[in-house]
C-alpha positions as CSV (number, residue, x, y, z in Angstrom):
1,M,-127.3,79.6,-9.0
2,Q,-129.7,76.7,-8.8
3,I,-129.2,73.1,-9.7
4,R,-132.6,71.2,-10.1
5,L,-133.7,68.2,-12.0
6,M,-134.4,68.9,-15.9
7,N,-137.8,69.1,-17.3
8,E,-139.0,68.8,-20.9
9,E,-139.4,72.7,-21.2
10,D,-135.4,72.6,-20.7
11,M,-134.9,70.5,-23.6
12,D,-134.1,73.0,-26.5
13,A,-131.9,75.3,-24.1
14,V,-129.9,72.0,-23.2
15,I,-129.4,70.9,-26.8
16,S,-128.4,74.1,-27.7
17,L,-125.8,74.4,-25.0
18,W,-124.6,70.9,-25.7
19,L,-123.9,71.6,-29.2
20,A,-122.1,74.7,-28.5
21,A,-120.0,73.1,-25.7
22,S,-119.5,70.1,-28.0
23,E,-118.0,71.7,-30.7
24,Q,-115.7,73.8,-28.7
25,A,-114.3,70.9,-26.5
26,H,-114.1,68.5,-29.5
27,H,-112.7,70.6,-32.0
28,F,-110.7,67.5,-33.5
29,I,-114.1,66.0,-34.8
30,D,-116.0,67.6,-37.8
31,G,-118.8,69.9,-36.6
32,A,-121.0,68.2,-38.7
33,Y,-120.8,65.1,-36.5
34,W,-122.3,67.1,-33.6
35,Q,-125.0,68.8,-35.7
36,S,-126.2,65.2,-36.9
37,K,-126.5,63.9,-33.0
38,Q,-128.9,66.4,-32.1
39,E,-132.4,64.7,-32.5
40,D,-130.6,61.6,-30.9
41,M,-129.7,63.8,-27.9
42,R,-133.7,64.7,-27.8
43,S,-135.0,61.3,-28.5
44,V,-132.7,58.8,-27.2
45,Y,-129.8,60.1,-24.8
46,L,-131.5,62.8,-22.7
47,P,-135.0,61.2,-22.3
48,M,-133.1,57.9,-20.9
49,A,-130.8,59.8,-18.5
50,E,-131.5,61.6,-15.3
51,S,-130.4,65.0,-16.1
52,Y,-129.9,68.3,-13.9
53,V,-129.3,71.7,-15.2
54,L,-127.5,74.5,-13.7
55,E,-129.5,77.9,-13.7
56,N,-127.6,81.1,-13.0
57,E,-130.0,84.1,-13.4
58,G,-132.6,82.1,-15.1
59,E,-130.5,80.8,-17.7
60,I,-129.5,77.2,-18.3
61,A,-125.6,77.5,-17.7
62,G,-124.7,73.9,-17.7
63,F,-126.1,70.4,-17.2
64,I,-125.1,66.9,-16.2
65,S,-126.5,63.5,-17.2
66,V,-126.5,60.0,-15.4
67,V,-127.5,56.7,-16.2
68,Q,-127.3,54.4,-13.3
69,H,-123.5,54.8,-12.3
70,L,-122.4,56.0,-15.9
71,L,-121.9,59.9,-16.1
72,A,-123.4,60.3,-19.5
73,A,-122.7,64.0,-20.2
74,L,-121.4,67.1,-18.4
75,F,-121.5,70.0,-20.3
76,V,-121.1,73.9,-19.4
77,H,-121.8,76.5,-21.9
78,P,-118.5,77.8,-23.5
79,D,-119.7,81.3,-22.3
80,H,-119.9,79.9,-18.8
81,Q,-116.9,77.9,-18.3
82,G,-114.4,78.7,-15.5
83,K,-117.0,79.7,-13.0
84,G,-116.9,76.4,-11.0
85,Y,-120.4,75.4,-12.8
86,G,-118.9,72.1,-13.9
87,R,-117.2,71.2,-10.3
88,A,-120.7,72.2,-8.7
89,L,-122.7,69.9,-11.2
90,M,-120.2,66.9,-10.5
91,E,-120.3,67.7,-6.6
92,Y,-124.2,67.5,-6.8
93,V,-124.4,64.1,-8.3
94,K,-121.4,62.7,-6.5
95,E,-123.6,63.2,-3.4
96,R,-126.3,61.2,-4.7
97,V,-124.2,58.1,-6.3
98,P,-121.5,55.9,-4.7
99,K,-119.5,55.8,-8.1
100,L,-119.2,57.0,-11.4
101,E,-117.7,56.0,-14.9
102,L,-117.5,58.1,-17.9
103,K,-115.7,58.0,-21.5
104,V,-113.8,61.1,-22.5
105,Y,-111.9,61.8,-25.9
106,K,-108.2,61.5,-25.2
107,D,-107.6,64.9,-27.3
108,N,-110.1,66.6,-24.9
109,E,-107.3,67.3,-22.6
110,N,-109.1,70.0,-20.4
111,A,-111.9,67.7,-19.7
112,I,-109.3,65.0,-18.6
113,H,-107.4,67.3,-16.3
114,F,-110.9,68.5,-15.0
115,Y,-112.0,64.8,-14.3
116,E,-108.8,64.0,-12.5
117,R,-109.2,67.0,-10.3
118,Q,-112.7,65.7,-9.5
119,G,-110.8,62.5,-8.2
120,F,-111.4,60.3,-11.4
121,S,-108.7,58.3,-12.8
122,V,-108.2,56.1,-16.0
123,L,-109.3,52.7,-16.1
124,E,-108.4,51.8,-19.7
125,E,-108.0,53.3,-23.3
126,T,-110.6,52.4,-25.8
127,V,-111.6,53.7,-29.6
128,D,-115.2,55.4,-30.0
129,E,-116.5,53.2,-32.9
130,E,-118.6,56.2,-34.3
131,T,-115.5,58.7,-34.4
132,G,-112.6,56.4,-34.7
133,Q,-111.3,58.5,-31.8
134,A,-109.2,57.4,-29.1
135,E,-110.9,57.6,-25.6
136,F,-110.5,56.9,-22.0
137,V,-112.8,55.2,-19.7
138,M,-112.4,57.1,-16.1
139,G,-114.0,56.0,-12.9
140,W,-114.5,57.6,-9.4
141,Q,-115.8,55.9,-6.5
142,A,-117.0,57.6,-3.2
143,P,-114.7,57.0,-0.1
144,E,-115.8,54.3,2.5
145,P,-117.3,55.8,5.4
146,S,-114.8,55.6,8.4
């Protein structure tokens, strides 16, 4: 297992992974919505973020994207979930930033529990304007050095 900075050659694999994981994790949103967001991921969201991929045996199994202190994306391909890859990506980023915030759909209970196990707590509840879905804003801060 290796975590490295994403490069342009990774784009197709990352978008394919993102789509598969999004459709699975967000089953409460019509799959056509995720299909329609692929070009935005390619041309807007991934280029503006600092993204890292997790490779296992030459295959990209997951990725994480950060924009300053905002955790913009954390996805592990459904075939590779439950292997600690999400935790490894999260720890990799937490070693590099002092605090993180993210938004997660309230109905995505697996992700909420994952983030809570990673030390995140709910800061507020909002509604995603595009989907109309309730979501939580969650935050994490590195402990003060003693």
